[in-house]
PAZADO-235236 format. One record per residue (C-alpha): chain; z, x, y; residue in one letter; residue number from 1. Coordinates in pm, 1 decimal. Layout:
BEGIN
+----+----------+----------+----------+----+-----+
: ch :       c3 :       c1 :       c2 : aa :   i :
+----+----------+----------+----------+----+-----+
:  A :        Z :        X :        Y :  A : NUM :
...
+----+----------+----------+----------+----+-----+
% end
This chain:
BEGIN
+----+----------+----------+----------+----+-----+
: ch :       c3 :       c1 :       c2 : aa :   i :
+----+----------+----------+----------+----+-----+
:  A :      0.0 :      0.0 :      0.0 :  M :   1 :
:  A :     47.5 :    299.3 :    226.8 :  K :   2 :
:  A :   -326.8 :    344.0 :    246.1 :  V :   3 :
:  A :   -378.4 :    -24.1 :    328.1 :  V :   4 :
:  A :   -132.9 :    -30.4 :    616.3 :  I :   5 :
:  A :   -209.1 :    318.2 :    740.7 :  G :   6 :
:  A :   -585.9 :    271.4 :    757.8 :  R :   7 :
:  A :   -564.6 :    -67.8 :    924.3 :  A :   8 :
:  A :   -304.4 :     54.7 :   1172.9 :  R :   9 :
:  A :   -511.7 :    359.2 :   1267.5 :  V :  10 :
:  A :   -826.6 :    145.1 :   1299.1 :  R :  11 :
:  A :   -636.4 :    -85.3 :   1534.4 :  A :  12 :
:  A :   -513.5 :    214.1 :   1734.6 :  G :  13 :
:  A :   -146.9 :    123.5 :   1687.6 :  L :  14 :
:  A :    163.6 :    326.3 :   1620.3 :  T :  15 :
:  A :    415.5 :    198.9 :   1368.1 :  I :  16 :
:  A :    638.1 :     95.0 :   1656.9 :  E :  17 :
:  A :    356.2 :    -99.8 :   1823.9 :  Q :  18 :
:  A :    266.8 :   -271.3 :   1497.0 :  L :  19 :
:  A :    630.6 :   -364.2 :   1451.3 :  S :  20 :
:  A :    650.0 :   -512.9 :   1800.8 :  E :  21 :
:  A :    324.7 :   -707.9 :   1766.7 :  R :  22 :
:  A :    396.5 :   -840.0 :   1419.3 :  S :  23 :
:  A :    768.6 :   -904.4 :   1437.1 :  G :  24 :
:  A :    806.1 :   -701.7 :   1117.2 :  V :  25 :
:  A :   1070.7 :   -432.3 :   1140.1 :  S :  26 :
:  A :    968.4 :    -69.3 :   1156.5 :  R :  27 :
:  A :   1174.9 :     -1.8 :    843.9 :  Q :  28 :
:  A :    995.4 :   -277.1 :    650.5 :  T :  29 :
:  A :    657.8 :   -130.4 :    749.4 :  I :  30 :
:  A :    774.7 :    213.6 :    634.8 :  L :  31 :
:  A :    904.7 :     66.8 :    307.7 :  N :  32 :
:  A :    573.2 :   -109.7 :    247.6 :  L :  33 :
:  A :    390.4 :    215.2 :    310.6 :  G :  34 :
:  A :    607.9 :    411.0 :     71.4 :  S :  35 :
:  A :    594.5 :    150.2 :   -203.0 :  G :  36 :
:  A :    968.7 :     78.1 :   -190.9 :  K :  37 :
:  A :    889.0 :   -281.2 :    -96.7 :  Y :  38 :
:  A :    581.6 :   -485.9 :   -176.2 :  H :  39 :
:  A :    639.9 :   -755.3 :     81.5 :  G :  40 :
:  A :    593.5 :  -1126.4 :     69.0 :  D :  41 :
:  A :    309.3 :  -1342.3 :    190.9 :  L :  42 :
:  A :    477.2 :  -1414.2 :    523.9 :  K :  43 :
:  A :    515.0 :  -1041.8 :    596.9 :  T :  44 :
:  A :    152.2 :   -964.5 :    509.7 :  W :  45 :
:  A :     29.0 :  -1256.9 :    721.6 :  L :  46 :
:  A :    225.3 :  -1129.0 :   1021.5 :  K :  47 :
:  A :     81.8 :   -781.4 :    973.6 :  L :  48 :
:  A :   -275.5 :   -903.2 :    932.2 :  S :  49 :
:  A :   -253.3 :  -1109.3 :   1251.2 :  R :  50 :
:  A :   -103.6 :   -819.3 :   1445.8 :  A :  51 :
:  A :   -380.2 :   -590.6 :   1318.5 :  L :  52 :
:  A :   -651.4 :   -843.1 :   1402.8 :  G :  53 :
:  A :   -788.3 :   -866.2 :   1049.0 :  V :  54 :
:  A :   -786.7 :  -1135.3 :    786.2 :  G :  55 :
:  A :   -542.3 :  -1109.4 :    502.1 :  L :  56 :
:  A :   -826.7 :  -1076.4 :    253.2 :  D :  57 :
:  A :   -977.5 :   -788.1 :    450.5 :  E :  58 :
:  A :   -641.1 :   -615.3 :    489.8 :  L :  59 :
:  A :   -563.5 :   -628.6 :    118.3 :  L :  60 :
:  A :   -917.4 :   -576.0 :    -13.8 :  A :  61 :
:  A :   -856.1 :   -207.5 :   -100.7 :  P :  62 :
:  A :   -579.0 :   -313.6 :   -337.8 :  V :  63 :
:  A :   -820.1 :   -527.1 :   -539.6 :  W :  64 :
:  A :  -1123.4 :   -296.7 :   -534.8 :  E :  65 :
:  A :  -1191.3 :   -132.2 :   -870.4 :  P :  66 :
:  A :  -1098.9 :    233.6 :   -891.9 :  R :  67 :
:  A :  -1357.3 :    477.6 :  -1017.5 :  E :  68 :
+----+----------+----------+----------+----+-----+
% end
C-alpha cells in the first residue's frame, strides 16, 4: 500500500501533512497504511481518494494489477 499512497501523493504534489489536513485522516494513519501496519477501511480510503483528486478505483488499481 505504500506504493499506492506514495505515488498518488507525489502525483498530487502533497506532503503527508498536507494529505492529512485535506483528507481528515491522521498523519499516523497514513504512515501506518504506507508501512503495511494498517490496511484501512473503506471510509479511510474514500477520504484519501477525494483528497488526492482520484477515484477510489484509480487509487487502488495497482493493488489489483497482476504482478509479472
